[in-house]
N, C-alpha and C positions, 0 to 999 in steps of 0.2 A: 811181281805179283807177288804183295805180302798174303802170309797165311796167316787166315787167321784162325784160333781157336779156344774149346770153350763148348759154354753153351746156353741158350734162348729159351724162353717159355716162350708157348703159343701165344702172337699179336702183339710182342716182342721183340719183333724182325726186324723195324725201322730202327731198332737202335743198333744192331748184325749193319745194316749198310750204313750206318751214320758213321760208324764205326771204321769199318772199310774204306770207308773214302776221307775218313779226314789219315789215311798211310797214304793214298792215292793222291791226292790233291791241295793238302794244308800243312804236310810238314812231320804226322810222326811219323819216330824211328822205333822207339818201343814203348808198348804204352798196353795199356788194362780200364779196364771198366767193369763193375758190377751194380745192379738194382736190384736191391730186396722190396718185396709187396708185402704188407699185410706179414712179417716175418721171416720169409722164403726167398731166396736168392730163384726169381728169374730172369737175368741175364748173368754171367762170369763170363766172360771175355779176356784174351790177351792175345797180343802176336809184336812180328815185327824181332825190331834185334836189342836187344839188350846192354851190350860192350863191342857199337862201331872196330872196334884198333882189332879183335878176336872178333868179331864175325859171335861171340856169345848169341844166342838165340832166345826171347824170351819166354821163360817156360810161365806153368804155375803160379808156381813161388817164390821169381825175381822178387829180390824186395826192389825199393825207389823211395828215395828221398821228395820230399811233400810239401817243404820247404811250410807256410803258412797255413798249410789245413793242420799240422801240427797244434795249434790255436784252440780248436777244436775238442780236436782227444781233454788236452789241458783243462777248461774247461768245463769238457763232465766230469772230470778228478775233483774241483772242485766245489760241482752243484750234487756231489756226491758226500763230498764232509758239510757240506749244509741242509741234506734229507735225514742224516745224523746228528744233526743237534749240537756238531762241532763247529760249527765256523754260522758266523751272522754276518745275512751280505751288509745290514745296516750302521755296525758297527766298528768306528774306527780302527783303522788298517791296523797301529800303533797299538791297540789292546794286543794283537797277536805275537806284534813283529814292534818291539816298546819301539829302539832306534829310531824306527820312520818317521816319530814325531818330529824330528830340527824339521829347521826347517820352515818350520810354520804348517809342518801337515797332521798335524796332532790329530786333529778332526776329519781329515782326508775319507768317506770309508773303501769297502773292502770291495765294493760294488763299482765305483768309480776308476780301480783300478780294471778290473772285469772289461766294459763298456768304452776305457780309451783316452778321460775328462778326468788326469788324475794331471796332465800337465810336466807330466816327465817320461817325455818321449827323449830323451838328451840325456848327456851328462856332462855338467862345462870343462872335466877334467877327463880326457877317457882313460879306459883300464885295457894294461895290457891284454892280447886276446890271449897268451896262456896262462894268464891270472886271471883271466873272464869264465876261459873253461872250467875253470877247478871251482867257479862259482860262487865260496863267498867274497873273495873281493869287491865283485861284483855289485855285492845285496849293501857290501859296508858303502858303498860308492851311491847308490841310488838312494839307501835311506839317509846320508848326506848330501843329497842333492835341495837345491833347491826348486820346486813348479816354476815355469819356466811360460805359464797363466792364474788364472787365479782358477784354484781347482775347483769345480761341477758346473763355470761359467762358458766354454765349447768342449768339442772334443776332436782330436787328434789321431789319427792311428801310431799305436805308439808300437813300432815294425821289431825293432828288438826289443824292448826295455821292457816287455810284456808279460814275455817269459820267467825272469829271472822273479819280477812283482808280483808276478801271482804265483809262481814256483815257490816259492822264498815262505808264500802265508800260507801255502801248502805245503812245509817242510817241517814248519810251526804249528799248523795246527796236529796235526800227524806223527811229527818224531821221522816223516819218511823223505826220500828228497823225491821228488815229481819228478823220476819217470820208475824209481820203483814204487810210487802209490799207485799208478797208472796198471805196470806190469803186474801187481799181484793184486788189486784189486777187479780190473777192467781185463786187460788183456788174458792174465792167462783164465779165470771164470769163461772171461767167452767165447775162446783159443781163435784168438785174434794174431794178426803174423804182422803189426806195428809193435815199436819201437820208439818210444823216448829215451835214448842213450843205449846205440847200437852194442850187443855184446861179440866180443871181437871171431868167434864162431858164424854169424850171422854173416862177416864182410865179403864172401865168397858169393854170397845171393842178390848181393845189389848192385842195380843199374850203374851205367857210367853216362854220366850228365853229358848231355853236348846241348851247346849255347852257342844263340843264333843272336847277334849284333845286330839292331834298325838297318833296315839302307840308306837310310837319312839320320846322322845324325844333328836330332833340331837346333841342339847346342851352340852346334856350328853354321848356324843359317841367318841370314838377317831379321832380325827382331817385324823390317816387314813384307816377307816372304812366311812367317807363321801364321796359320790356319788361325785367326782373333781365338776361338776357344779354348787354344791350347795355349797361346803366348801368357798366361799367368805361370801358364805350370812349368813353361820354358825358361820364363827368370829363375823359379825358384831355382830351377838346375845346375843356372847357369849363374850363381850365387851361392859359396860355400857355408856360408852363414842363415843359410833359412834353412825352413822347419822339416823342410822335405829331403835337405841330406843332412841335417844337424840327426834327424834319428836312427841312420845307417851309419854315421861314425861317432859309436858309442866304444866300441875299442881300437888300440889302435898296434897294429893296423887298423884301418877301417873297413878293408874287402876280409871276408872271408870265404877262405875256401869249404866248401859244404861237401866237397865232396873228401876233404882230406876223413883220412881214421880219428885223426886225433879228435875232427869236430867232429863226425857221426858217432861216434862214444863218448861225448860228452853230454851232460842232460843243456840244452836248450827247448826251454819248454813252449818258444813262442814261435821257432822255426826250424828243427831238425830232424821231424816225426821220420822215421825209414820205416817204411810195411806196403801195407800191398791195399791195391783197389778194392778188394775181397774186405782188407780188416779193417777199413775206415767207411764201404757201406751196411755192413754187418753193425757196429758197434755204434751209426745213428742208428739203424733198426731194431738196435736193443732199446731205445733212447721213446723210441712210439710207440713201442707195444714187446710179449711175447721172444723174442728165438730159443729156441731150442728151452723151453721153460725161464731161462729168466731178465728180468728188464732190469734199465742203469736204477730209473727215476721211477720212483710215482711221477703222474700226469698232474700233479699239483706239483708239484714241484718244477718237475718242465713246462709248466705254463710260465712261475715266475720264471726258470733260465730263461725264456725264450722273447720275454715280455722289453717291449723297446725301451733304452736306455737313453741315448744318444740320435741323433738326426739331421743333417742342414750339412752344411757344409764338413768336411775335412780338413783342419786345418797344416795336412800334412800330404795328403791326397789330393787336395784341393780339387776336391770336387763332390758331392752327393754323397754321406755312406751310411748307414743306418748297424746301430748295433743295441743287440742285447747285452746278457752284462756275459759276456767270451763270444759270445757266438753273432756271425754277419747276419742279418738282413735282409731282405729283397729294394733291392734297387732295380733302376734301368739299365745300368752295366751289368751287376750280379745273377750271375745265371742260375734260378732255380725256379720253380715250378711255380710254387702261387705265395698270395700274403702269408700265409704259413710258415711257410716254407722258410728255416734255419740252416747252419755250418758253419760251413768256413772255405776260400779259396787262398790258395798256393802261388807262390814264383813262377810262372810256363805257363800257370795251365792248372796246378792239381785240383783236385775240385773233392767235396764231401761235403753229403748235406742231408735234410731230412724233410718232408711233406708230412703232416699227421692230417691232415686233409685228406691224402690221397693214400695212405699207409708204403711211403714212395721213401728210399733213403738209399744214396746212391754214391759212387766212387767211384772219382779218375786219376789214375796215374799216369805219368807220360817221362819221359829221360829229356827230352827237346826244348827247353827253354830256349822260346821265341820273341824276342825285344821285337817291341813296339802297338803299338794296339790294335795291330791286326790280325791279331792269333784268335781264334775263332772255336777252336773243337771243342770244351768243353759245352761250350754252347750250344755244338750242332746236334750233340750227346743229349742234354736237355731237353731241347726239343722234339729230339726223337722220342726221349721214354715219354712226353706232354703226349705226339701222335698219337702213344703204345696205347694209354690212356683213354683216346677222346672216344 
């Protein structure tokens, strides 16, 4: 039986029960969950194994790669620049990044980068991975790239390119790389254990990822045997030229080892944030209220940042998705608390979000990436938070 460490405030016991059940019934190996309510932690739990190869235990300070949950941190940095008057979401990207105007992109506003409407999900010529990790060759390639649909007419999840696109705007406006800006302006003042570009001295604290492939590879199953609601998506997976595949093939090689020291040390503001569930929850708590006297955005800026910008069928994920200017918004398949929620998921189930209506901020990080549609761990934790609020 997995030992669960940490603390839970009175009334939030359902979260502890759900967290324990994730280990006993739903595949968690090492994980942490944290919930803030009105600026104070009410759940801070961790348990399991951080490194199955050495049996290193998960501790309070274990760091975890959270994949695309990083986008919420990068979006927050962007809106801090908006609040300071340094960045206008409705101004053309080319105002801050002149080279971006190439190939018909002169009028694309910053807002469309944040909300996945720019049509820059992929590159005609992928960039060698070592050059992509060095930053400037990738941003130069994106500046030269033609959009793959008419910008503003559709949205599609810019899973990889979003970080370089939004991050370069941050760099041009602030004069600092996005990971450095996040560290200086958000992580250090708030005392967050969260990094976009992992310092070498923190490497030993990082959990080892464990990947579980789906029991059935649907791309090998006869088309007539695939459930009807999945056929379009599976057909896209089978087509190397589909948006669903091209969006994740912007480097050469396309497959990125996110567990490698080189990748974790680089700044990939879409996908390589490394931190704690506590760091995620504390950041979101400071977006909707004060945490130890600090609030990241005013209510007015937050309202603009979380207003819906794109919704409907996603050109990459081929399901319904909703985005504000950088944050995911709730859908039937996106586990958040209510209509005021905003945040971001990450591959494998990591999740950070806030719900201003209930004063709740949530973070969940885990090292077991379970492929396929059957992963319910984050959903069960969110449902437990909802029961605690009832």
